[in-house]
A tleap script that builds the chain and sets N, CA, C and O, in Angstrom:
source leaprc.protein.ff14SB
mol = sequence {
  NMET GLU ARG ARG GLN GLN GLY ALA ALA ARG
  SER ARG ARG ARG MET GLU ILE ARG TYR SER
  SER GLU ASP LEU LYS MET THR GLY TRP SER
  GLY ASN ILE SER ALA THR GLY VAL MET VAL
  ARG ALA VAL ARG VAL PHE PRO PRO GLY THR
  ILE LEU ASN LEU GLU LEU GLU ILE SER PRO
  THR ASN ILE LEU ARG ILE ARG GLY VAL VAL
  ARG TRP ALA CYS GLU GLY SER LEU GLN LEU
  LEU PRO THR GLY ARG ILE GLY MET GLY ILE
  ARG PHE ILE ASP PRO PRO ALA ASP LEU MET
  LYS GLN ILE ASP ALA ALA SER PRO ALA GLN
  PRO VAL ARG LYS ALA THR GLN LYS ARG CSER
}
set mol.1.N position { -144.065 86.824 13.565 }
set mol.1.CA position { -143.822 87.597 14.559 }
set mol.1.C position { -142.910 88.182 14.829 }
set mol.1.O position { -142.293 87.512 15.657 }
set mol.2.N position { -142.070 89.691 14.492 }
set mol.2.CA position { -141.296 90.344 14.898 }
set mol.2.C position { -141.239 89.904 16.416 }
set mol.2.O position { -142.189 89.892 17.199 }
set mol.3.N position { -139.637 89.465 16.726 }
set mol.3.CA position { -139.818 89.870 18.251 }
set mol.3.C position { -138.463 90.670 19.089 }
set mol.3.O position { -138.084 90.530 20.251 }
set mol.4.N position { -138.010 91.418 18.142 }
set mol.4.CA position { -137.762 92.827 18.520 }
set mol.4.C position { -137.907 94.131 17.989 }
set mol.4.O position { -137.864 94.142 16.759 }
set mol.5.N position { -138.043 95.070 18.450 }
set mol.5.CA position { -137.886 96.394 17.180 }
set mol.5.C position { -136.565 96.451 16.621 }
set mol.5.O position { -135.566 96.205 17.297 }
set mol.6.N position { -136.546 96.626 15.953 }
set mol.6.CA position { -135.265 96.839 14.640 }
set mol.6.C position { -134.602 98.152 15.350 }
set mol.6.O position { -135.173 99.148 15.793 }
set mol.7.N position { -133.390 97.872 15.320 }
set mol.7.CA position { -132.404 98.932 15.938 }
set mol.7.C position { -132.241 99.004 17.327 }
set mol.7.O position { -131.516 99.944 17.651 }
set mol.8.N position { -132.726 98.239 18.391 }
set mol.8.CA position { -132.711 98.238 19.713 }
set mol.8.C position { -131.353 97.430 19.861 }
set mol.8.O position { -131.545 96.276 19.479 }
set mol.9.N position { -129.931 97.653 20.320 }
set mol.9.CA position { -128.887 97.024 20.420 }
set mol.9.C position { -129.195 96.224 21.811 }
set mol.9.O position { -129.669 96.726 22.830 }
set mol.10.N position { -128.945 95.328 21.683 }
set mol.10.CA position { -128.671 93.723 23.232 }
set mol.10.C position { -127.476 94.158 23.469 }
set mol.10.O position { -126.794 94.910 22.773 }
set mol.11.N position { -127.241 93.689 24.431 }
set mol.11.CA position { -125.993 93.308 25.484 }
set mol.11.C position { -126.001 92.504 26.463 }
set mol.11.O position { -126.687 92.911 27.400 }
set mol.12.N position { -125.627 91.757 26.582 }
set mol.12.CA position { -125.554 90.670 27.699 }
set mol.12.C position { -125.318 90.828 29.189 }
set mol.12.O position { -124.168 91.171 29.464 }
set mol.13.N position { -126.229 90.638 30.323 }
set mol.13.CA position { -126.121 91.585 31.112 }
set mol.13.C position { -126.557 89.986 32.495 }
set mol.13.O position { -127.351 89.080 32.241 }
set mol.14.N position { -126.142 90.059 33.183 }
set mol.14.CA position { -126.458 88.670 33.978 }
set mol.14.C position { -127.284 89.622 35.352 }
set mol.14.O position { -126.752 89.940 36.416 }
set mol.15.N position { -128.362 89.847 35.019 }
set mol.15.CA position { -129.436 90.325 36.544 }
set mol.15.C position { -130.266 89.204 36.769 }
set mol.15.O position { -130.697 88.364 35.980 }
set mol.16.N position { -130.452 89.380 38.314 }
set mol.16.CA position { -131.873 89.112 39.106 }
set mol.16.C position { -133.074 89.151 38.354 }
set mol.16.O position { -133.179 90.333 38.679 }
set mol.17.N position { -134.175 88.945 37.584 }
set mol.17.CA position { -135.235 89.393 37.678 }
set mol.17.C position { -136.429 88.928 38.631 }
set mol.17.O position { -136.129 87.848 39.140 }
set mol.18.N position { -137.432 89.292 38.960 }
set mol.18.CA position { -138.606 89.116 39.635 }
set mol.18.C position { -139.347 89.438 38.762 }
set mol.18.O position { -139.342 90.494 38.129 }
set mol.19.N position { -140.378 88.115 38.616 }
set mol.19.CA position { -141.832 88.603 37.237 }
set mol.19.C position { -142.918 88.086 38.122 }
set mol.19.O position { -142.878 86.951 38.597 }
set mol.20.N position { -144.097 89.113 38.383 }
set mol.20.CA position { -144.906 88.061 38.661 }
set mol.20.C position { -146.165 88.857 37.659 }
set mol.20.O position { -146.109 89.798 36.868 }
set mol.21.N position { -147.348 87.921 38.160 }
set mol.21.CA position { -149.029 88.400 37.526 }
set mol.21.C position { -149.664 88.293 38.613 }
set mol.21.O position { -149.460 87.426 39.462 }
set mol.22.N position { -150.366 89.050 38.658 }
set mol.22.CA position { -151.619 88.346 39.790 }
set mol.22.C position { -150.578 88.014 40.694 }
set mol.22.O position { -149.438 88.468 40.596 }
set mol.23.N position { -151.039 87.063 41.758 }
set mol.23.CA position { -150.164 86.598 42.897 }
set mol.23.C position { -149.252 85.616 42.848 }
set mol.23.O position { -148.893 84.882 43.769 }
set mol.24.N position { -148.812 85.642 41.471 }
set mol.24.CA position { -147.717 84.694 40.935 }
set mol.24.C position { -146.308 85.162 41.035 }
set mol.24.O position { -145.968 86.057 40.260 }
set mol.25.N position { -145.419 84.676 41.897 }
set mol.25.CA position { -144.374 85.839 41.603 }
set mol.25.C position { -142.830 84.338 41.719 }
set mol.25.O position { -142.310 83.559 42.519 }
set mol.26.N position { -142.749 84.863 40.049 }
set mol.26.CA position { -141.086 83.894 39.893 }
set mol.26.C position { -139.739 85.125 40.436 }
set mol.26.O position { -139.629 86.309 40.755 }
set mol.27.N position { -138.951 83.957 40.274 }
set mol.27.CA position { -137.640 84.416 39.367 }
set mol.27.C position { -136.616 84.013 38.534 }
set mol.27.O position { -136.744 82.823 38.246 }
set mol.28.N position { -136.109 84.287 38.270 }
set mol.28.CA position { -135.017 84.387 36.034 }
set mol.28.C position { -134.080 84.831 36.661 }
set mol.28.O position { -133.853 84.910 37.868 }
set mol.29.N position { -133.358 85.219 35.489 }
set mol.29.CA position { -132.126 85.709 35.140 }
set mol.29.C position { -131.725 86.457 33.598 }
set mol.29.O position { -131.287 85.616 32.813 }
set mol.30.N position { -131.762 87.224 33.285 }
set mol.30.CA position { -131.690 87.894 32.474 }
set mol.30.C position { -130.268 87.610 31.286 }
set mol.30.O position { -129.104 87.857 31.600 }
set mol.31.N position { -130.788 86.922 29.592 }
set mol.31.CA position { -130.048 86.769 28.918 }
set mol.31.C position { -130.083 88.011 28.069 }
set mol.31.O position { -128.885 88.149 27.824 }
set mol.32.N position { -130.518 88.704 27.648 }
set mol.32.CA position { -130.185 89.882 27.080 }
set mol.32.C position { -130.547 90.839 27.472 }
set mol.32.O position { -130.915 90.723 28.640 }
set mol.33.N position { -130.688 92.210 26.920 }
set mol.33.CA position { -131.612 93.402 27.650 }
set mol.33.C position { -131.280 94.503 27.150 }
set mol.33.O position { -130.119 94.887 27.285 }
set mol.34.N position { -132.087 95.161 26.553 }
set mol.34.CA position { -132.213 96.250 25.068 }
set mol.34.C position { -132.665 97.284 26.163 }
set mol.34.O position { -132.732 97.091 27.377 }
set mol.35.N position { -133.090 98.934 25.140 }
set mol.35.CA position { -133.471 99.704 26.122 }
set mol.35.C position { -135.739 99.047 25.718 }
set mol.35.O position { -136.806 99.101 26.330 }
set mol.36.N position { -135.400 98.710 24.813 }
set mol.36.CA position { -136.938 98.262 24.578 }
set mol.36.C position { -137.232 96.580 25.587 }
set mol.36.O position { -138.355 96.263 25.978 }
set mol.37.N position { -136.481 96.069 25.735 }
set mol.37.CA position { -136.840 94.906 26.394 }
set mol.37.C position { -135.596 94.047 26.996 }
set mol.37.O position { -134.430 94.422 27.115 }
set mol.38.N position { -136.443 92.173 27.513 }
set mol.38.CA position { -135.279 91.871 28.233 }
set mol.38.C position { -135.460 90.589 27.767 }
set mol.38.O position { -136.577 90.533 27.254 }
set mol.39.N position { -134.661 89.111 27.678 }
set mol.39.CA position { -134.792 88.301 27.640 }
set mol.39.C position { -134.199 87.692 29.156 }
set mol.39.O position { -133.090 87.864 29.661 }
set mol.40.N position { -135.795 86.646 29.847 }
set mol.40.CA position { -135.912 85.802 30.927 }
set mol.40.C position { -135.560 84.886 30.391 }
set mol.40.O position { -136.135 84.331 29.454 }
set mol.41.N position { -134.063 84.425 31.150 }
set mol.41.CA position { -134.025 83.141 30.407 }
set mol.41.C position { -134.665 82.338 32.094 }
set mol.41.O position { -133.744 82.187 32.897 }
set mol.42.N position { -135.588 82.027 32.431 }
set mol.42.CA position { -136.716 81.101 33.143 }
set mol.42.C position { -137.864 79.712 32.942 }
set mol.42.O position { -138.861 79.623 32.225 }
set mol.43.N position { -137.218 78.683 33.935 }
set mol.43.CA position { -138.013 77.477 33.460 }
set mol.43.C position { -140.354 77.411 33.641 }
set mol.43.O position { -141.205 76.572 33.344 }
set mol.44.N position { -140.380 78.728 34.229 }
set mol.44.CA position { -141.958 78.509 34.555 }
set mol.44.C position { -142.236 80.187 33.904 }
set mol.44.O position { -142.089 81.255 34.498 }
set mol.45.N position { -142.813 79.863 32.068 }
set mol.45.CA position { -142.988 81.348 31.652 }
set mol.45.C position { -144.331 81.336 31.278 }
set mol.45.O position { -145.099 80.407 31.031 }
set mol.46.N position { -144.483 82.698 31.285 }
set mol.46.CA position { -146.120 82.976 30.746 }
set mol.46.C position { -146.437 83.068 29.257 }
set mol.46.O position { -145.662 83.767 28.605 }
set mol.47.N position { -147.422 82.496 28.623 }
set mol.47.CA position { -148.027 82.696 27.455 }
set mol.47.C position { -147.884 84.475 26.679 }
set mol.47.O position { -148.085 85.507 27.321 }
set mol.48.N position { -147.560 84.427 25.440 }
set mol.48.CA position { -147.225 85.802 24.263 }
set mol.48.C position { -148.596 86.265 25.058 }
set mol.48.O position { -149.498 85.571 25.527 }
set mol.49.N position { -148.431 87.588 25.038 }
set mol.49.CA position { -149.388 88.907 25.437 }
set mol.49.C position { -149.882 88.934 27.122 }
set mol.49.O position { -150.522 89.844 27.649 }
set mol.50.N position { -149.452 87.825 27.708 }
set mol.50.CA position { -149.295 88.060 29.181 }
set mol.50.C position { -148.357 89.684 30.477 }
set mol.50.O position { -147.272 89.845 31.036 }
set mol.51.N position { -149.288 90.238 30.376 }
set mol.51.CA position { -148.022 91.599 31.573 }
set mol.51.C position { -148.130 91.313 32.405 }
set mol.51.O position { -148.871 90.553 33.029 }
set mol.52.N position { -147.046 92.159 32.625 }
set mol.52.CA position { -146.005 90.841 34.168 }
set mol.52.C position { -145.417 92.518 34.596 }
set mol.52.O position { -145.112 93.522 33.952 }
set mol.53.N position { -145.474 92.102 36.168 }
set mol.53.CA position { -144.191 92.873 36.889 }
set mol.53.C position { -143.015 93.086 37.351 }
set mol.53.O position { -142.592 92.527 38.363 }
set mol.54.N position { -142.217 94.094 36.513 }
set mol.54.CA position { -140.570 92.908 36.229 }
set mol.54.C position { -140.324 94.503 37.796 }
set mol.54.O position { -140.773 95.570 38.216 }
set mol.55.N position { -139.103 93.261 38.025 }
set mol.55.CA position { -138.044 93.727 38.573 }
set mol.55.C position { -136.906 93.532 38.310 }
set mol.55.O position { -136.509 92.374 38.181 }
set mol.56.N position { -136.060 94.610 38.155 }
set mol.56.CA position { -134.248 94.452 37.260 }
set mol.56.C position { -133.472 94.607 39.036 }
set mol.56.O position { -133.578 95.444 39.931 }
set mol.57.N position { -133.116 94.006 38.961 }
set mol.57.CA position { -132.003 94.297 40.351 }
set mol.57.C position { -130.951 93.907 39.637 }
set mol.57.O position { -130.377 92.851 39.369 }
set mol.58.N position { -130.810 95.514 39.300 }
set mol.58.CA position { -129.050 96.154 38.411 }
set mol.58.C position { -128.233 96.436 38.902 }
set mol.58.O position { -127.210 96.733 38.285 }
set mol.59.N position { -128.317 96.479 40.410 }
set mol.59.CA position { -127.442 96.553 41.127 }
set mol.59.C position { -127.957 95.919 42.940 }
set mol.59.O position { -129.066 95.396 43.052 }
set mol.60.N position { -127.116 96.043 44.089 }
set mol.60.CA position { -128.077 95.346 44.781 }
set mol.60.C position { -128.613 96.422 45.901 }
set mol.60.O position { -129.133 96.017 46.941 }
set mol.61.N position { -128.424 98.039 45.574 }
set mol.61.CA position { -128.886 98.726 45.685 }
set mol.61.C position { -130.057 99.670 44.785 }
set mol.61.O position { -130.628 100.529 45.456 }
set mol.62.N position { -130.474 99.559 43.215 }
set mol.62.CA position { -131.054 100.005 42.400 }
set mol.62.C position { -131.601 98.340 42.460 }
set mol.62.O position { -130.985 97.278 42.555 }
set mol.63.N position { -133.230 98.718 42.343 }
set mol.63.CA position { -133.696 97.760 41.679 }
set mol.63.C position { -134.669 98.283 41.233 }
set mol.63.O position { -135.428 98.975 41.911 }
set mol.64.N position { -134.903 97.883 39.235 }
set mol.64.CA position { -136.068 99.044 39.010 }
set mol.64.C position { -136.814 98.216 38.531 }
set mol.64.O position { -136.669 97.112 38.007 }
set mol.65.N position { -137.945 99.107 38.850 }
set mol.65.CA position { -139.618 97.993 38.906 }
set mol.65.C position { -140.484 98.788 37.130 }
set mol.65.O position { -140.526 99.948 36.723 }
set mol.66.N position { -140.877 97.839 36.701 }
set mol.66.CA position { -140.798 98.066 35.034 }
set mol.66.C position { -142.089 97.772 34.898 }
set mol.66.O position { -142.675 98.055 35.943 }
set mol.67.N position { -142.882 97.282 33.994 }
set mol.67.CA position { -143.928 96.293 34.027 }
set mol.67.C position { -143.076 95.969 31.704 }
set mol.67.O position { -142.269 96.510 30.948 }
set mol.68.N position { -143.760 95.130 31.701 }
set mol.68.CA position { -143.723 94.248 29.703 }
set mol.68.C position { -144.345 93.440 29.728 }
set mol.68.O position { -145.004 93.209 30.742 }
set mol.69.N position { -144.385 93.007 29.126 }
set mol.69.CA position { -145.488 92.584 28.115 }
set mol.69.C position { -144.727 91.116 27.441 }
set mol.69.O position { -143.533 91.041 27.152 }
set mol.70.N position { -145.738 90.016 27.284 }
set mol.70.CA position { -144.390 88.660 26.463 }
set mol.70.C position { -144.773 88.435 25.662 }
set mol.70.O position { -145.912 88.146 25.296 }
set mol.71.N position { -143.315 88.585 24.956 }
set mol.71.CA position { -144.131 88.573 23.415 }
set mol.71.C position { -143.927 87.291 22.642 }
set mol.71.O position { -144.639 86.910 21.713 }
set mol.72.N position { -142.410 86.400 23.354 }
set mol.72.CA position { -142.585 84.899 22.840 }
set mol.72.C position { -141.981 84.192 24.438 }
set mol.72.O position { -141.222 84.555 25.337 }
set mol.73.N position { -142.845 82.977 24.124 }
set mol.73.CA position { -142.340 82.283 25.255 }
set mol.73.C position { -141.799 80.386 25.000 }
set mol.73.O position { -142.304 79.671 24.134 }
set mol.74.N position { -141.078 80.082 25.646 }
set mol.74.CA position { -139.814 78.742 25.231 }
set mol.74.C position { -140.088 77.908 26.934 }
set mol.74.O position { -139.724 78.677 27.824 }
set mol.75.N position { -140.495 76.901 27.344 }
set mol.75.CA position { -141.135 76.205 28.538 }
set mol.75.C position { -139.605 74.965 28.142 }
set mol.75.O position { -139.453 74.963 26.920 }
set mol.76.N position { -138.822 74.256 28.669 }
set mol.76.CA position { -138.011 73.533 29.053 }
set mol.76.C position { -137.892 73.078 30.519 }
set mol.76.O position { -138.264 73.391 31.650 }
set mol.77.N position { -137.220 72.235 29.911 }
set mol.77.CA position { -136.570 72.035 31.799 }
set mol.77.C position { -135.027 72.277 32.646 }
set mol.77.O position { -133.879 72.534 32.282 }
set mol.78.N position { -135.450 72.129 33.464 }
set mol.78.CA position { -134.067 73.011 33.738 }
set mol.78.C position { -133.029 72.973 33.583 }
set mol.78.O position { -132.271 73.907 33.844 }
set mol.79.N position { -132.480 71.216 32.823 }
set mol.79.CA position { -130.999 71.754 32.371 }
set mol.79.C position { -130.908 72.545 30.672 }
set mol.79.O position { -129.973 72.894 29.951 }
set mol.80.N position { -131.459 72.558 30.629 }
set mol.80.CA position { -131.981 73.559 29.446 }
set mol.80.C position { -132.072 74.683 29.911 }
set mol.80.O position { -133.119 75.089 29.406 }
set mol.81.N position { -131.539 75.769 30.772 }
set mol.81.CA position { -131.984 76.919 31.459 }
set mol.81.C position { -130.608 77.908 31.098 }
set mol.81.O position { -130.573 78.984 30.501 }
set mol.82.N position { -129.465 77.074 31.723 }
set mol.82.CA position { -128.229 77.486 31.003 }
set mol.82.C position { -127.789 78.143 29.712 }
set mol.82.O position { -127.031 79.090 29.506 }
set mol.83.N position { -128.662 77.170 28.705 }
set mol.83.CA position { -128.776 77.254 27.187 }
set mol.83.C position { -129.170 78.164 26.449 }
set mol.83.O position { -129.092 78.174 25.220 }
set mol.84.N position { -129.872 79.453 27.529 }
set mol.84.CA position { -130.661 79.963 26.773 }
set mol.84.C position { -131.866 79.884 25.911 }
set mol.84.O position { -132.462 80.821 25.381 }
set mol.85.N position { -132.196 78.292 25.841 }
set mol.85.CA position { -133.143 77.661 25.233 }
set mol.85.C position { -134.616 78.067 25.409 }
set mol.85.O position { -135.362 78.306 24.460 }
set mol.86.N position { -134.955 78.123 26.651 }
set mol.86.CA position { -135.675 78.241 26.896 }
set mol.86.C position { -135.701 79.745 28.513 }
set mol.86.O position { -134.893 80.095 29.373 }
set mol.87.N position { -137.261 80.195 28.076 }
set mol.87.CA position { -137.534 81.579 28.437 }
set mol.87.C position { -138.675 82.268 27.791 }
set mol.87.O position { -139.427 81.802 26.934 }
set mol.88.N position { -138.696 83.644 28.418 }
set mol.88.CA position { -139.285 84.310 27.432 }
set mol.88.C position { -138.699 85.619 26.347 }
set mol.88.O position { -137.517 85.962 26.370 }
set mol.89.N position { -139.526 86.139 25.600 }
set mol.89.CA position { -139.042 87.755 25.354 }
set mol.89.C position { -139.782 89.165 26.289 }
set mol.89.O position { -141.012 89.180 26.335 }
set mol.90.N position { -139.604 89.427 26.453 }
set mol.90.CA position { -140.813 90.768 27.688 }
set mol.90.C position { -140.174 91.958 26.110 }
set mol.90.O position { -139.227 92.050 25.329 }
set mol.91.N position { -141.202 92.485 26.374 }
set mol.91.CA position { -140.793 94.316 25.662 }
set mol.91.C position { -141.649 95.216 27.045 }
set mol.91.O position { -142.811 95.086 27.433 }
set mol.92.N position { -140.704 96.004 27.482 }
set mol.92.CA position { -141.027 96.824 28.321 }
set mol.92.C position { -141.807 97.352 27.680 }
set mol.92.O position { -141.930 97.209 26.464 }
set mol.93.N position { -142.915 98.525 28.869 }
set mol.93.CA position { -144.078 99.518 28.928 }
set mol.93.C position { -144.080 100.434 29.852 }
set mol.93.O position { -144.347 100.557 31.047 }
set mol.94.N position { -143.361 101.609 28.135 }
set mol.94.CA position { -143.196 102.306 29.263 }
set mol.94.C position { -141.607 102.914 29.900 }
set mol.94.O position { -141.454 103.894 30.629 }
set mol.95.N position { -140.687 102.115 29.434 }
set mol.95.CA position { -139.233 101.800 29.787 }
set mol.95.C position { -138.879 103.345 30.127 }
set mol.95.O position { -139.131 104.282 29.370 }
set mol.96.N position { -138.256 103.453 31.388 }
set mol.96.CA position { -137.332 104.439 31.782 }
set mol.96.C position { -136.161 105.138 30.021 }
set mol.96.O position { -135.319 104.564 29.330 }
set mol.97.N position { -136.697 106.406 29.979 }
set mol.97.CA position { -135.117 106.629 28.843 }
set mol.97.C position { -133.623 106.573 29.660 }
set mol.97.O position { -132.539 106.378 29.109 }
set mol.98.N position { -133.796 106.743 30.783 }
set mol.98.CA position { -131.893 106.479 31.395 }
set mol.98.C position { -131.771 105.036 31.100 }
set mol.98.O position { -130.706 104.701 31.620 }
set mol.99.N position { -132.367 103.908 30.478 }
set mol.99.CA position { -132.734 102.309 31.568 }
set mol.99.C position { -130.872 101.791 31.392 }
set mol.99.O position { -130.191 101.057 32.108 }
set mol.100.N position { -130.508 102.596 30.057 }
set mol.100.CA position { -129.683 101.346 29.051 }
set mol.100.C position { -128.512 102.642 30.503 }
set mol.100.O position { -127.826 101.990 31.290 }
set mol.101.N position { -128.481 103.370 30.573 }
set mol.101.CA position { -128.024 104.187 30.764 }
set mol.101.C position { -127.444 103.902 32.846 }
set mol.101.O position { -126.353 104.062 33.393 }
set mol.102.N position { -128.631 103.506 33.325 }
set mol.102.CA position { -128.634 103.129 35.155 }
set mol.102.C position { -127.499 101.656 34.804 }
set mol.102.O position { -126.500 101.512 35.508 }
set mol.103.N position { -127.845 100.563 33.555 }
set mol.103.CA position { -127.749 99.300 33.690 }
set mol.103.C position { -125.589 99.255 33.095 }
set mol.103.O position { -124.674 98.496 33.413 }
set mol.104.N position { -125.650 100.325 32.287 }
set mol.104.CA position { -124.206 100.925 32.226 }
set mol.104.C position { -123.086 100.789 33.368 }
set mol.104.O position { -122.192 99.974 33.600 }
set mol.105.N position { -123.684 102.305 34.148 }
set mol.105.CA position { -123.278 102.437 35.389 }
set mol.105.C position { -122.780 101.317 36.373 }
set mol.105.O position { -121.887 101.547 37.188 }
set mol.106.N position { -123.611 99.672 36.225 }
set mol.106.CA position { -123.866 98.786 37.259 }
set mol.106.C position { -122.434 97.709 37.313 }
set mol.106.O position { -121.700 97.353 38.235 }
set mol.107.N position { -122.480 97.352 35.514 }
set mol.107.CA position { -121.271 96.122 34.850 }
set mol.107.C position { -120.848 97.063 33.826 }
set mol.107.O position { -121.279 98.184 33.557 }
set mol.108.N position { -119.808 96.295 33.255 }
set mol.108.CA position { -120.122 96.711 31.903 }
set mol.108.C position { -120.920 95.904 31.451 }
set mol.108.O position { -121.729 95.180 32.031 }
set mol.109.N position { -120.528 96.118 29.660 }
set mol.109.CA position { -121.881 94.967 28.683 }
set mol.109.C position { -120.839 94.186 28.230 }
set mol.109.O position { -119.665 94.419 28.515 }
set mol.110.N position { -121.163 93.386 27.625 }
set mol.110.CA position { -120.734 92.221 26.453 }
set mol.110.C position { -121.738 92.179 25.505 }
set mol.110.O position { -122.770 91.549 25.737 }
set mol.111.N position { -121.580 92.727 24.541 }
set mol.111.CA position { -122.271 92.803 22.915 }
set mol.111.C position { -122.142 91.583 22.613 }
set mol.111.O position { -121.142 90.868 22.575 }
set mol.112.N position { -123.899 91.254 22.262 }
set mol.112.CA position { -124.451 90.408 21.669 }
set mol.112.C position { -124.253 89.480 20.600 }
set mol.112.O position { -125.320 89.758 20.054 }
set mol.113.N position { -123.896 88.842 20.054 }
set mol.113.CA position { -123.076 88.595 18.966 }
set mol.113.C position { -124.052 88.143 17.835 }
set mol.113.O position { -124.686 87.100 17.995 }
set mol.114.N position { -124.211 88.939 16.611 }
set mol.114.CA position { -124.948 87.702 15.787 }
set mol.114.C position { -125.019 86.882 14.933 }
set mol.114.O position { -123.975 86.241 14.813 }
set mol.115.N position { -125.717 86.639 14.343 }
set mol.115.CA position { -125.899 84.637 14.360 }
set mol.115.C position { -125.392 84.931 12.777 }
set mol.115.O position { -125.731 83.944 12.124 }
set mol.116.N position { -124.994 85.502 12.272 }
set mol.116.CA position { -124.294 85.970 10.786 }
set mol.116.C position { -122.478 86.139 10.675 }
set mol.116.O position { -121.555 85.980 9.877 }
set mol.117.N position { -122.759 86.578 12.101 }
set mol.117.CA position { -120.846 86.679 12.456 }
set mol.117.C position { -120.497 85.890 12.803 }
set mol.117.O position { -121.011 85.424 13.820 }
set mol.118.N position { -118.929 84.957 11.914 }
set mol.118.CA position { -118.434 83.687 12.553 }
set mol.118.C position { -117.617 83.938 13.653 }
set mol.118.O position { -116.861 84.864 13.947 }
set mol.119.N position { -118.008 82.705 14.289 }
set mol.119.CA position { -116.907 82.997 15.922 }
set mol.119.C position { -115.067 82.312 15.226 }
set mol.119.O position { -114.578 81.437 14.512 }
set mol.120.N position { -114.746 83.340 15.978 }
set mol.120.CA position { -112.958 82.647 15.617 }
set mol.120.C position { -112.501 81.914 16.843 }
set mol.120.O position { -111.391 81.381 16.866 }
savepdb mol mol.pdb
quit
């Protein structure tokens, strides 16, 4: 299964993300984000196909409410949370056209290094 849309540039952003399905509300942190989706670092994940209501805290005064569908999920212990090995990949449903512009205005980007690049 293709995890993300080809051509969707990702950037590292650390923002609080509240996500919910029905009555269950949880909090996680973004690992990376693009115009089409977000990787949420979280211990509690939902199975692929689950529709979630998301609140992305772009800044203290700008909270974006958007819906998304879980594309992949990996559970694990709290100790794995900082590694980025656990969490969910979420594809946005009808994201605003200016999503990345809003995020760029709130904090500078940190490009995500591609796996094929060598670290120096």
